[in-house]
MARVEX-208809 format. One line per 2 residues: their letters; for each residue y, x, z of N, C-alpha, C. Coordinates in steps of 0.05 Angstrom, whole numbers. Atoms other than C-alpha are relative to their C-alpha. Last residue first. Example, Ala and Ser with C-alpha at 12.3 -4.5 7.8 and 13.67 -1.06 7.14 Angstrom:
SA	-24/-16/-1/-21/273/143/22/-15/14  -24/18/0/-90/246/156/24/18/0
This chain:
CV	-16/6/13/2864/2406/648/38/-9/10  11/35/0/2828/2446/694/27/-9/-20
GS	-23/12/-2/2818/2520/700/-7/-28/-4  -17/-1/-12/2757/2563/688/25/-17/-5
RL	-15/-25/-15/2704/2556/646/22/-12/15  -26/3/-3/2650/2501/652/19/31/-4
PV	-9/3/-25/2575/2514/622/35/1/4  -11/-31/-12/2555/2474/571/12/7/16
PN	-22/-4/7/2525/2411/584/8/29/-5  -21/7/-19/2454/2415/590/26/-3/-7
GL	-11/-10/-13/2405/2404/529/20/-7/20  5/-31/-1/2364/2371/495/8/19/18
NW	6/-6/-24/2393/2297/515/-21/21/0  18/9/4/2402/2278/435/-20/2/27
AY	6/31/5/2477/2277/446/-29/-4/4  -15/19/-33/2473/2351/489/-10/-33/-7
RL	23/-8/-19/2433/2379/426/1/-19/27  20/18/18/2486/2354/379/-28/3/12
RD	-12/31/-5/2547/2379/433/-33/-21/-18  4/-3/-28/2505/2453/432/13/-37/-1
LG	19/10/-9/2497/2448/355/-3/-7/35  0/24/5/2577/2439/351/-40/-4/8
SQ	-12/12/-25/2585/2502/394/-6/-35/-14  13/3/-15/2540/2536/345/7/-19/31
DN	-19/2/-32/2581/2530/292/-19/-11/24  -20/-10/-4/2546/2559/229/16/-7/15
VQ	-18/13/-4/2475/2546/232/30/14/4  -23/-10/-13/2425/2583/195/26/-20/6
EV	-10/-1/-33/2361/2553/198/25/16/0  -11/21/-12/2369/2538/125/3/-6/20
VS	-21/4/-1/2347/2605/104/21/-27/6  2/-13/-12/2277/2599/108/31/14/12
GD	11/10/-30/2266/2534/84/4/19/21  27/-22/3/2269/2566/3/-10/-8/40
VT	-3/4/-33/2339/2517/-11/-41/8/-12  26/4/1/2350/2539/-80/-6/1/24
SK	-1/22/15/2426/2539/-96/-25/-11/3  8/-4/31/2443/2586/-43/-5/-18/-14
GT	-14/-20/22/2482/2593/15/-12/3/-22  19/-19/-3/2431/2559/68/19/26/-24
VA	-10/-6/35/2474/2519/104/-20/21/-9  16/-29/11/2461/2475/165/9/-1/-30
IA	1/-19/-30/2511/2433/211/-24/14/-7  23/-12/-3/2540/2407/146/-7/15/24
YG	16/2/-21/2605/2374/157/-24/13/12  -12/-13/-24/2650/2413/117/-18/-15/16
NP	-12/15/-8/2596/2400/53/10/11/30  5/20/-14/2567/2466/26/27/-18/12
FG	-21/15/-24/2571/2506/-24/-3/-30/12  4/0/-30/2507/2525/-46/25/2/16
TS	-5/-30/1/2519/2531/-125/-7/7/29  22/-9/16/2482/2466/-142/-1/34/9
DQ	-5/-1/30/2519/2435/-81/-19/18/-16  -25/-21/8/2509/2434/1/-12/-14/-43
WL	-10/8/27/2492/2382/35/9/14/-1  -3/-13/28/2435/2388/95/19/-13/-20
GP	14/-36/-5/2440/2366/170/0/24/-25  34/2/10/2488/2308/146/-15/27/21
WY	-8/6/29/2513/2264/182/19/23/-1  -18/-10/4/2476/2270/249/9/-2/-31
IA	7/-18/24/2420/2215/267/30/19/0  -30/-8/12/2429/2189/339/-8/23/-22
GL	7/-20/33/2390/2150/376/22/5/-8  7/3/18/2416/2124/443/-10/18/-17
QK	21/-8/9/2418/2154/511/-7/-27/-31  19/25/-4/2471/2115/537/-26/-4/-5
DH	1/23/-15/2499/2171/564/-12/-24/3  7/-13/-21/2487/2223/511/-10/-16/26
IY	31/5/13/2505/2178/455/-24/8/24  1/22/2/2575/2172/491/-36/-2/-4
NT	8/11/-36/2576/2240/513/-5/-25/-1  24/-15/-2/2566/2259/435/-6/-2/30
VA	43/12/20/2606/2210/408/-15/11/16  2/18/-15/2673/2234/463/-31/-14/-14
QF	2/10/-27/2662/2295/453/-3/-24/7  38/-10/9/2661/2296/372/-8/0/34
SN	25/22/9/2725/2254/386/-27/9/-3  3/21/-23/2757/2309/435/-11/-23/-15
VH	21/-10/-21/2736/2365/383/4/-21/27  28/1/2/2766/2329/327/-13/16/17
FD	3/26/-3/2834/2320/361/-30/0/-9  12/8/20/2846/2394/375/-12/-36/-1
PS	-29/8/8/2893/2409/436/-3/-11/-29  0/-20/16/2829/2416/479/27/-14/-18
CP	-21/-12/2/2831/2396/545/9/13/-26  -3/-31/3/2767/2351/546/34/4/-4
NG	-19/-8/3/2766/2281/576/5/28/-5  -24/28/11/2698/2278/586/23/12/8
VP	11/0/22/2639/2339/608/23/-26/-21  5/-36/8/2657/2358/676/-3/-6/-39
NT	32/2/20/2680/2287/685/3/25/-17  8/23/12/2737/2279/739/-25/-5/-12
GL	2/18/-18/2765/2337/774/0/-24/-5  4/-5/-12/2748/2386/725/-8/-18/29
DG	-26/3/-31/2780/2357/674/-23/10/20  -15/23/-8/2735/2375/608/9/6/36
PV	12/18/-32/2704/2440/585/25/-29/5  -16/1/-24/2709/2459/513/1/-14/18
DY	8/-2/-20/2651/2469/480/16/-4/12  6/30/-13/2668/2437/413/-6/3/30
NP	16/-14/-28/2703/2508/392/-1/-27/6  -22/5/-23/2729/2483/320/-26/8/27
GP	-22/17/-9/2690/2511/259/13/-10/29  5/16/-13/2663/2576/241/21/-22/3
LW	-14/-1/-17/2684/2615/175/-12/-29/21  -21/32/-4/2630/2618/128/15/3/29
NG	10/28/-24/2611/2686/121/20/-10/-2  22/12/15/2632/2734/60/-15/-22/13
NG	31/-6/10/2655/2791/94/-17/-18/-9  -2/-25/25/2726/2780/88/-25/7/-5
DK	-19/-24/-4/2717/2713/115/-3/17/-20  17/-33/-4/2693/2650/83/20/20/16
QP	-9/-26/6/2728/2578/82/-19/26/3  8/-15/-16/2706/2506/82/-4/23/-14
IG	32/-17/6/2748/2463/47/-11/22/8  24/15/-14/2805/2406/81/-30/22/-13
NA	20/14/26/2855/2429/30/-15/-10/7  -24/23/3/2904/2462/82/-15/-29/-8
NV	-27/-13/9/2833/2517/84/17/-28/8  -4/6/27/2773/2503/131/28/8/-8
GY	-39/-5/2/2738/2532/185/6/-7/-30  0/-30/18/2666/2507/179/27/-4/-1
MF	14/-24/-15/2627/2454/229/5/20/-19  0/-27/11/2675/2397/217/-16/18/11
EG	-28/-9/-9/2652/2334/260/-7/27/-25  1/-42/4/2592/2292/252/31/3/-3
FE	-15/-4/-9/2567/2213/253/4/27/-6  -22/-15/10/2527/2171/219/13/14/19
DV	13/-13/24/2460/2141/245/14/21/-24  -24/-20/15/2481/2125/311/-16/9/-27
IT	-2/-25/5/2418/2083/334/28/3/-15  -27/-14/19/2428/2021/372/-6/25/-6
RK	1/-1/34/2374/1978/395/9/12/-14  26/-7/9/2381/1992/467/-12/3/-21
EA	5/-28/4/2454/1988/463/-32/6/-3  4/-16/24/2457/1919/439/-5/22/-2
DS	36/15/7/2467/1876/502/-1/17/-23  17/-5/-25/2526/1927/523/-29/-11/6
GI	13/21/-20/2563/1919/467/-25/8/8  29/3/-16/2565/1959/409/-7/-17/11
EN	-1/8/30/2639/1954/374/-28/-3/7  -5/16/15/2668/1954/445/-17/-7/-18
SM	6/12/-12/2636/2015/473/1/-33/-8  32/11/6/2647/2046/413/-5/-21/23
TH	6/17/17/2721/2032/422/-35/2/-14  -8/29/-1/2722/2046/489/-2/-7/-22
TC	24/13/-19/2695/2117/486/2/-29/-4  27/-3/26/2741/2131/423/-26/-10/24
HD	-9/16/18/2806/2116/464/-31/-13/-20  1/28/-9/2781/2146/522/8/-16/-20
YV	22/-5/-7/2774/2219/481/-10/-28/19  23/-5/14/2826/2213/434/-28/-12/22
QR	4/11/-7/2887/2201/491/-36/-10/-19  18/3/-29/2895/2272/496/-11/-25/0
VE	20/-14/-1/2907/2271/425/-15/-7/24  29/11/7/2952/2214/427/-23/11/-1
TP	7/25/-21/2999/2247/476/-24/-13/-26  13/-5/-16/2999/2305/430/-11/-22/19
NP	-26/-1/-22/3024/2272/367/-18/7/32  6/10/-31/2977/2298/318/24/-3/18
AQ	-11/-20/-28/3016/2331/258/-5/-30/16  -14/-29/14/2970/2323/185/16/11/21
PN	15/-23/-5/2921/2276/224/15/22/-1  -19/-17/14/2979/2221/237/-19/26/1
TV	-11/17/20/2949/2158/272/6/25/-26  -35/-4/-1/2902/2199/309/7/-17/-20
GC	-5/-21/6/2817/2190/317/36/0/3  0/-17/1/2770/2144/341/7/30/-5
GP	6/-7/-26/2801/2085/353/-16/19/6  -25/6/-13/2805/2068/275/-12/7/30
FF	5/32/2/2755/2106/241/20/-2/20  -17/15/9/2780/2174/226/-5/-22/-2
DY	-21/-1/-13/2747/2209/279/20/-10/-18  -7/-29/14/2674/2188/253/37/-3/13
VH	-33/-6/-8/2636/2131/277/2/28/-8  -8/-30/8/2570/2097/251/24/11/8
YS	-30/-4/-18/2529/2047/284/3/20/-17  -17/-26/16/2458/2020/252/31/2/7
LL	-26/0/8/2416/1968/294/17/28/-4  -16/-19/-8/2336/1962/305/34/-8/-9
TG	-1/-15/21/2305/1895/289/21/26/17  24/-19/-1/2280/1853/350/3/22/-23
AL	11/-8/-37/2327/1794/343/-27/22/-4  -3/-26/-3/2358/1790/270/-12/15/20
RP	28/-3/27/2347/1714/257/-2/32/-5  29/-2/-5/2378/1710/321/-20/0/-15
DA	13/23/28/2446/1734/300/-35/-3/16  5/25/-8/2477/1765/362/-9/-23/-18
AV	15/1/-23/2462/1838/347/-6/-35/7  37/-5/9/2493/1836/277/-22/-6/24
FK	13/33/13/2559/1811/319/-24/-2/-17  0/33/-14/2555/1865/363/-6/-15/-4
VN	25/-6/-4/2539/1927/312/1/-31/25  5/29/-28/2608/1914/285/-31/-9/4
TN	-18/3/-27/2615/1982/258/0/-23/24  17/-8/-14/2565/2000/205/14/-5/25
YG	15/-23/11/2619/2007/150/-20/5/25  -16/-11/2/2634/1928/156/-5/33/-8
TG	-21/15/32/2580/1894/185/24/31/3  -25/9/-3/2535/1935/232/15/-10/-17
SI	-28/-12/-3/2473/1960/195/13/-15/7  -15/27/12/2406/1933/203/22/12/8
VV	-22/-9/-14/2344/1983/216/27/-13/-8  -23/14/20/2277/1952/203/21/5/16
RN	-4/-21/21/2222/1987/240/19/-13/-21  -12/-14/-14/2224/1936/300/-1/31/-14
VN	-36/5/-5/2227/1878/252/9/25/13  -12/-2/-29/2147/1899/237/41/-11/-3
IS	-4/-15/-18/2136/1896/164/11/-3/32  21/-22/-1/2095/1850/126/5/21/15
PH	19/4/-24/2140/1797/127/-23/18/5  19/-27/-9/2185/1834/73/-13/-10/32
VK	28/-7/23/2210/1770/39/-6/25/5  19/29/7/2248/1733/103/-20/14/-24
LW	12/5/-20/2272/1805/132/-26/-22/-7  24/-30/1/2312/1828/76/-26/-9/13
RA	15/3/17/2347/1749/78/-30/19/-9  24/15/-5/2356/1758/144/-18/-5/-30
AV	7/-21/-15/2407/1824/123/-32/-26/3  29/-22/17/2432/1785/69/-24/10/10
DT	13/23/12/2456/1725/119/-21/19/-14  16/14/-11/2482/1776/167/-27/-23/-18
WC	24/-5/0/2520/1804/109/-25/-3/25  -12/-11/-27/2566/1745/107/-31/24/-5
LR	6/7/-27/2566/1718/34/3/23/22  -10/18/-20/2630/1721/-4/-27/-13/11
PD	-20/-1/-23/2618/1787/-28/4/-22/5  -33/23/-9/2568/1763/-75/9/5/23
GL	-28/-19/13/2512/1819/-95/24/-20/7  -6/-24/-18/2451/1781/-65/18/13/7
VS	-28/0/-1/2465/1721/-114/5/22/32  -26/-12/26/2408/1735/-158/21/-3/15
DD	-17/-26/2/2362/1735/-96/20/11/-19  -2/-21/26/2360/1669/-89/4/25/-2
NI	32/8/14/2334/1626/-31/3/16/-28  9/-10/26/2384/1651/20/-23/-7/-12
TT	29/0/11/2396/1610/83/6/8/-24  8/18/15/2466/1602/110/-26/12/-7
NC	19/11/-6/2489/1629/179/-17/-15/-19  23/-9/-2/2559/1649/165/-29/-17/9
TP	19/10/-19/2614/1609/159/-23/16/-9  19/7/19/2670/1658/111/-22/-17/26
PK	4/18/-11/2724/1690/161/-23/-26/-12  -4/16/11/2735/1758/133/-25/-25/9
AV	-31/-7/11/2760/1798/195/-6/-17/-30  -21/-2/-18/2706/1758/235/18/1/-23
GD	-9/21/-21/2646/1727/201/22/5/14  20/-9/-22/2619/1788/168/17/-14/18
AY	-16/21/-20/2639/1768/92/-17/19/27  13/28/-12/2606/1821/55/15/-3/19
GF	-7/12/20/2638/1889/18/4/-24/6  -32/5/-3/2634/1932/76/9/-21/-16
PE	-11/9/16/2561/1943/76/25/-12/-1  -26/14/2/2557/2009/105/5/-27/-22
NM	-21/-19/-15/2487/2033/88/29/-12/-8  -30/-7/9/2441/1972/66/12/22/15
PE	-6/19/33/2371/1949/69/20/13/-5  -29/10/-3/2352/2010/127/6/-21/-30
FN	-18/6/31/2279/2014/127/23/-11/12  -14/21/1/2237/2052/178/16/-6/-25
VL	-22/15/19/2175/2101/166/18/-22/3  -26/-12/-17/2141/2130/233/14/-6/-30
PQ	-19/14/-22/2087/2064/219/22/23/1  1/-20/0/2061/2081/151/20/-11/18
NT	23/-8/-14/2018/2024/128/6/30/11  10/21/-28/2075/1989/107/-14/8/5
YD	6/-7/-31/2098/2052/64/-2/-15/26  8/-28/3/2082/2051/-13/-3/6/36
QV	27/9/10/2086/1966/-15/-6/27/6  11/25/-28/2152/1961/22/-27/9/-2
VR	-5/-17/-26/2188/2023/-20/-17/-24/22  11/-29/9/2164/1984/-84/8/18/22
NW	32/7/-2/2180/1917/-61/-11/29/3  12/-3/-28/2251/1959/-38/-31/-14/3
MA	9/-33/-15/2258/1981/-100/-2/-9/17  18/-13/7/2247/1907/-146/-10/37/19
VY	21/11/-5/2295/1872/-97/-28/18/-7  5/-1/-34/2353/1920/-109/-31/-6/5
NA	4/-34/-10/2339/1928/-184/-5/-4/26  32/3/6/2344/1848/-186/-9/27/7
PN	21/14/-11/2407/1845/-150/-35/10/-3  23/3/16/2443/1901/-178/-27/-16/6
VV	-5/-1/35/2499/1925/-147/-20/-18/-18  26/-12/22/2481/1910/-75/17/-8/-26
VG	26/17/2/2542/1903/-33/-16/10/-14  6/16/-38/2601/1952/-2/-22/-15/-6
KH	0/23/-2/2633/1959/-73/0/-17/34  22/14/-15/2636/2032/-83/19/-34/9
HG	4/35/11/2683/2052/-139/-14/-14/19  -17/13/-19/2695/2122/-106/3/-29/-8
GP	-30/-10/14/2666/2163/-170/24/-11/23  -15/-25/-10/2601/2137/-154/25/-1/-9
TE	-25/2/15/2574/2063/-157/12/27/9  1/-20/22/2492/2062/-142/34/-1/-17
EW	-11/18/27/2496/2023/-73/0/30/-19  -28/-10/6/2463/2069/-24/-3/-19/-25
YG	-12/-3/26/2399/2045/2/25/8/3  -23/25/1/2368/2069/69/9/0/-30
LV	-6/7/27/2303/2104/84/21/-20/-7  -7/29/-1/2286/2125/163/10/-5/-27
VK	-9/-1/22/2235/2174/175/19/-27/-1  3/34/4/2204/2191/236/17/7/-21
MG	-29/8/-8/2171/2257/243/7/-27/-12  -7/13/-22/2100/2272/255/25/-13/7
LD	-21/-20/-22/2103/2333/207/3/-22/31  31/-10/-9/2051/2291/159/13/20/31
TA	17/13/-15/2108/2240/165/-24/23/3  -6/8/-16/2160/2289/134/-18/-12/33
AD	4/-30/-18/2123/2322/89/13/-10/26  17/-11/-10/2111/2255/63/-7/21/14
IT	2/15/-19/2181/2232/59/-27/-2/16  -14/-5/-24/2200/2299/22/-13/-21/16
GK	12/-31/-13/2139/2291/-26/13/5/26  0/14/-23/2169/2216/-41/-15/21/17
YT	-15/9/-22/2211/2237/-85/-13/-2/19  -4/-39/-14/2156/2270/-130/17/-8/19
NW	25/-12/-13/2127/2197/-139/6/24/1  6/9/-35/2196/2167/-137/-24/15/2
WP	-10/-23/-19/2214/2211/-203/-1/-1/28  19/-10/1/2170/2153/-246/-2/28/21
DN	-2/-23/20/2232/2112/-242/-27/13/8  10/11/20/2240/2047/-198/2/19/-26
VT	24/10/-8/2245/2091/-139/-12/-26/-24  20/-24/-12/2302/2139/-160/-29/-19/9
AP	6/-15/26/2348/2088/-209/-24/22/9  11/8/18/2344/2035/-153/-15/10/-22
NV	-12/20/15/2364/2072/-96/-19/-11/-21  16/16/16/2344/2112/-32/20/-10/-25
PL	-4/14/14/2370/2158/17/-8/-13/-19  -1/-11/37/2341/2200/69/7/-27/-16
RV	-6/20/9/2344/2197/142/9/8/-28  -16/5/26/2311/2243/179/4/-19/-13
TN	-12/29/24/2284/2243/245/11/11/-23  17/10/2/2253/2296/300/-1/-24/-21
AG	3/26/15/2302/2342/303/-20/-10/1  16/19/-19/2311/2403/352/-2/-31/-14
LT	-24/17/-9/2366/2443/311/-15/-19/21  -30/-1/-4/2328/2499/295/22/-12/22
DH	5/-14/-23/2251/2483/306/23/13/10  12/12/-29/2258/2413/287/13/27/14
FA	-17/24/-22/2311/2419/231/-14/4/16  -27/-17/-3/2273/2486/202/19/-20/19
NL	5/-27/-23/2203/2454/199/24/12/24  0/17/-26/2239/2398/159/-7/8/28
IR	-21/14/-10/2260/2446/111/4/-13/21  -9/-14/-20/2195/2483/108/25/-8/7
TS	7/-14/-24/2161/2420/97/12/26/10  -14/12/-22/2211/2401/39/-5/4/34
TA	-25/-9/-18/2193/2462/12/8/-17/14  2/-22/-14/2116/2441/8/31/5/4
KV	20/1/-31/2124/2372/-9/8/23/10  -23/6/-17/2185/2387/-69/-20/-9/26
TA	-22/-16/-4/2136/2429/-101/16/-15/18  1/-14/-15/2078/2387/-100/18/16/14
YD	-4/16/-22/2111/2323/-126/-10/31/20  29/29/-6/2130/2354/-183/4/-2/26
ES	33/-4/-14/2197/2391/-195/-16/-22/7  18/0/16/2257/2373/-248/-31/16/14
GG	5/14/7/2308/2352/-200/-25/-2/-29  -19/0/28/2346/2412/-186/-14/-29/-13
FG	13/9/20/2328/2410/-111/15/-1/-29  18/-21/16/2363/2450/-56/-20/-8/-20
SL	-15/-25/2/2409/2384/-33/-28/24/2  -13/-9/-8/2369/2319/-56/5/32/7
VL	16/-24/-3/2358/2290/-115/16/16/17  -8/-21/-23/2380/2216/-129/-18/35/8
RG	13/-11/-27/2370/2183/-185/0/14/14  34/-6/11/2422/2159/-233/-14/1/30
TE	11/25/21/2482/2108/-214/-26/11/-11  8/-8/26/2491/2152/-150/-5/-15/-17
YN	6/13/27/2517/2148/-95/-2/4/-16  23/10/14/2486/2189/-51/6/-16/-6
SD	22/11/-11/2534/2245/-50/-20/-13/-10  1/28/-9/2588/2231/-98/-16/-7/27
AR	-27/-2/-24/2602/2314/-93/3/-36/5  -27/8/22/2532/2321/-117/25/-11/16
GD	-17/-25/3/2479/2349/-61/24/2/-19  -8/-14/32/2440/2287/-49/21/18/6
SW	-23/20/25/2447/2277/21/-21/18/-23  7/-14/25/2389/2295/83/11/-5/-23
NV	-2/7/21/2421/2265/151/-7/21/-24  -18/1/17/2393/2286/219/7/-9/-36
GK	8/-12/32/2350/2269/266/35/5/-11  -17/-20/-3/2341/2248/343/-1/19/-29
FD	-17/-7/23/2317/2187/350/13/16/-2  14/-18/18/2279/2187/404/-5/5/-23
GT	-12/-28/-2/2332/2154/444/-20/16/-13  -9/-3/26/2332/2084/412/-6/31/2
WT	-9/-31/5/2300/2048/473/1/12/-22  -22/-6/-20/2282/1976/488/14/28/10
VP	-10/-27/-3/2257/1953/429/9/5/20  -32/1/-6/2215/1893/436/1/27/11
PG	-8/-11/-27/2142/1912/414/31/-5/6  9/-35/-1/2128/1888/339/15/-6/33
GA	-9/-3/-24/2138/1815/302/2/34/10  13/-13/-16/2123/1810/231/17/8/23
PQ	1/-29/-3/2174/1772/194/-20/7/22  -22/-12/-22/2165/1701/186/-5/36/-1
PA	6/-26/-14/2131/1676/118/17/15/20  11/-17/11/2166/1610/83/-9/22/24
AQ	-12/-21/-19/2167/1543/120/-15/34/-15  22/-6/-23/2152/1494/67/14/30/18
AP	8/24/-18/2208/1450/32/-24/14/21  26/9/21/2243/1516/22/-8/-30/17
GV	32/-7/-7/2308/1523/64/-24/-7/-16  14/10/24/2385/1511/56/-23/12/11
AL	15/-13/15/2421/1531/125/-16/-23/-19  19/2/-12/2486/1503/140/-28/13/-12
GA	16/-24/-14/2544/1534/131/-12/-11/7  8/13/-30/2579/1465/118/-13/25/8
LL	-26/9/-7/2595/1490/43/8/-2/29  -24/-18/8/2532/1516/34/21/-2/13
AA	8/-13/-27/2497/1457/58/11/28/2  -20/8/-16/2535/1411/10/-2/26/31
AA	-31/-1/6/2521/1454/-49/15/-10/24  -9/-29/-7/2450/1461/-31/27/5/2
VL	5/-10/-30/2445/1383/-23/2/24/14  -15/27/-22/2478/1363/-90/-4/16/35
VA	-29/-12/2/2442/1416/-130/23/-10/23  4/-22/-22/2372/1392/-99/32/18/-1
RV	-2/16/-34/2391/1327/-121/1/22/13  -24/2/-9/2411/1352/-193/-4/-8/29
PR	-9/27/5/2344/1385/-203/28/-5/14  14/17/-20/2348/1467/-188/5/-38/-20
SR	26/11/7/2359/1510/-245/-17/-21/12  8/1/39/2425/1541/-225/-36/2/-5
VT	19/23/6/2424/1530/-148/0/-8/-31  20/4/-27/2450/1593/-114/-24/-22/-11
EE	28/-34/6/2481/1626/-186/-19/-19/18  11/4/18/2528/1552/-186/-17/21/-2
LV	21/23/7/2545/1555/-124/-20/-9/-21  26/-3/-19/2569/1624/-125/-19/-25/3
QA	19/-11/12/2611/1604/-181/-20/8/16  10/20/24/2644/1544/-145/-23/23/-11
TT	20/12/-15/2650/1591/-82/-7/-20/-17  -1/28/-16/2693/1634/-131/-13/-8/14
RL	11/29/10/2676/1702/-154/6/-25/22  21/5/-26/2713/1768/-128/-9/-28/-16
RV	-10/39/-4/2750/1802/-174/-25/-10/10  28/24/2/2739/1879/-152/15/-29/-1
PN	14/13/-14/2807/1915/-152/-18/-21/-9  24/15/3/2832/1968/-205/-23/-13/18
GT	-6/27/-9/2876/2014/-174/-29/-13/-14  2/12/19/2863/2087/-188/5/-25/-9
SH	3/20/11/2886/2134/-140/-3/-19/-20  -17/19/17/2878/2198/-134/0/-23/-3
IL	7/22/7/2842/2237/-77/26/-8/-18  -18/18/9/2857/2315/-71/-16/-27/-9
GV	3/23/-21/2808/2362/-52/17/-24/4  -11/-3/-16/2827/2421/-85/-1/-26/18
NS	-13/-24/-2/2773/2444/-129/26/1/23  14/-25/-12/2733/2392/-125/7/15/6
DC	5/-30/15/2782/2341/-147/-17/16/14  -11/-17/-20/2769/2266/-112/-6/32/-25
TG	9/-26/7/2773/2204/-145/7/27/14  -2/-22/-3/2789/2138/-122/-20/24/-10
HQ	-11/-4/27/2782/2066/-117/21/23/-4  11/16/23/2736/2059/-67/9/-1/-29
YW	0/23/-5/2758/2114/-30/-6/-9/-25  -12/0/26/2719/2180/-30/11/-34/8
FG	-4/24/1/2684/2211/30/17/-2/-23  22/3/24/2650/2280/25/4/-34/-4
AA	29/7/-10/2674/2310/91/-14/-15/-14  15/-22/-19/2717/2351/55/-25/-13/9
CY	16/-19/28/2740/2295/1/-15/14/15  27/22/10/2754/2249/62/-11/13/-19
RA	19/10/-27/2798/2302/97/-19/-13/-14  15/-26/-1/2830/2323/25/-25/-1/19
RI	19/-2/32/2866/2257/25/-16/21/3  20/24/-8/2890/2261/97/-23/-3/-21
LS	22/-12/-15/2914/2333/76/-17/-11/13  21/-18/9/2950/2311/19/-20/11/14
PQ	2/-29/0/2987/2253/52/-25/18/-7  3/-13/-25/2970/2190/19/11/29/-3
RC	0/-32/-5/3000/2163/-39/-1/3/25  21/-15/-29/2965/2097/-53/8/31/1
TS	-6/-29/7/3006/2072/-119/-24/20/29  -3/-23/-14/2986/2002/-97/-4/19/-14
TA	-34/-9/-7/3003/1944/-138/7/27/11  -17/-12/31/2934/1939/-160/23/9/-3
PI	-18/18/24/2915/1930/-90/6/17/-26  -28/-14/11/2866/1986/-57/9/-21/-26
RG	-10/27/27/2802/1948/-23/29/28/-3  12/-22/22/2772/2004/28/4/-21/-20
AT	32/-7/1/2764/1951/85/6/14/-25  29/7/-27/2839/1934/79/-25/2/-12
SG	35/-15/-6/2893/1959/44/-4/-11/17  13/21/10/2963/1919/34/-32/5/0
AC	-26/19/-3/3015/1980/21/-28/-29/-1  -4/21/30/2965/2039/15/13/-22/7
GD	-29/-7/19/2982/2089/67/-1/-18/-15  0/-20/25/2906/2099/92/26/-1/-15
TT	-27/10/18/2896/2053/159/10/31/-27  -22/-4/-13/2822/2069/170/23/-4/-12
RA	3/13/-24/2762/2041/137/26/3/12  -22/2/-6/2779/2082/74/0/-20/12
RS	-6/-9/-31/2708/2117/74/28/-14/8  -23/23/-5/2679/2093/12/11/10/19
HP	5/18/4/2624/2155/10/30/-14/-2  -20/17/17/2619/2217/-1/-5/-18/1
RG	17/18/9/2570/2221/63/27/-7/-30  20/-23/17/2606/2274/89/-10/-14/-14
GA	-29/-23/13/2662/2230/108/-25/7/-1  -20/14/8/2614/2173/133/17/16/-13
M	-15/-5/-26/2556/2215/131/26/-26/-11
């Protein structure tokens, strides 16, 4: 999730002097208000250089920014072992932002019917249940599993859970994480049980790469290019002929240059996979490389993330090398434009403006030309009552407290499902996001559908909960906040706006 996904979510202003795009300078002490820090933890996010105390949900900065290589070092890697003339040509072309290609044209990615609508992607994310969510150095183990199961057990249990996602929520899509330690290992043959269960049920699957850097030290780039390439070669080999499986080359590639906030010239052709992890590359160049080396996959089955935290979709959509691909967008109330400056003490005027500001932000970051190709494959809100540290709480009977009431009506005189009068900015933001998805008929994959740790303790955004350490499929149907599900189904165009109560904002 963006939150929820314990990822590095420090996109918004974070109180760290000089901090941008999730990087914390070595000189910064990064002392955020505890509630804000706790919110990131509860949602499953981690700063790039921080850790989260699972008991109180506080983030503590540790500094140590990543040292970027120089342009000369990048060039050296790119052209290593080539003849001297080739080195000079490649260097000149890269510095000038020109494409460097092989003597003969490489196979082009397979085409397919143009994407004109993504609204049939109605899904949820299914996350690894550990504290770092899907950012794991080792193999991924989805919530509800222990890591010792065989293929048959994983497939049978996954079938029950996926059926519950469909029957209770209305989902027809599941987004699953992959990483090299999972795929380049015998565990992959077991992990595939979940993928195969989904496709056997006729559900769509989105397989996305999460970098293997836990503990909040996320770089937003490919960590090990050789392992990354081997991973995708195996995944593509196994699922090229399964049209329900879609491929997302990377989740939230915020470490790469994007041609906007980080201005290096884009449109460089990459011919050497060993440099895929270099942050001086543009994300669009890395994505174009993925398409080039996997020509057997129809481009309309490839989901390309927006730059940054999957936010600048418009920039990616404009790259002709990525024409015909699906596009991924992420939005949360702690991203700029969809929340408030100080969540600890929200300004009432700012709270009232959240709906309009968030709607404008989404429209601007996606762009009208890219709408028909865009899937919002991460968005979410609190589905639990939480304490001051943002940790889900239970009532005196041992039941999880519900989250906010997301069914608060809008202004009867303007938009019956918009400009809500709730004093809770979470409600206003979630209504803005779900209304926008509904109105534009975008594909939408909620973060997360299921994410709980080995004790059954859920992530604060999880829309489904079992309350058990072992998922059996029958209790996964529990939904903790019905109003949150109402909004999700409305986003999916599966339900009407909730009945309006009397009164005007």
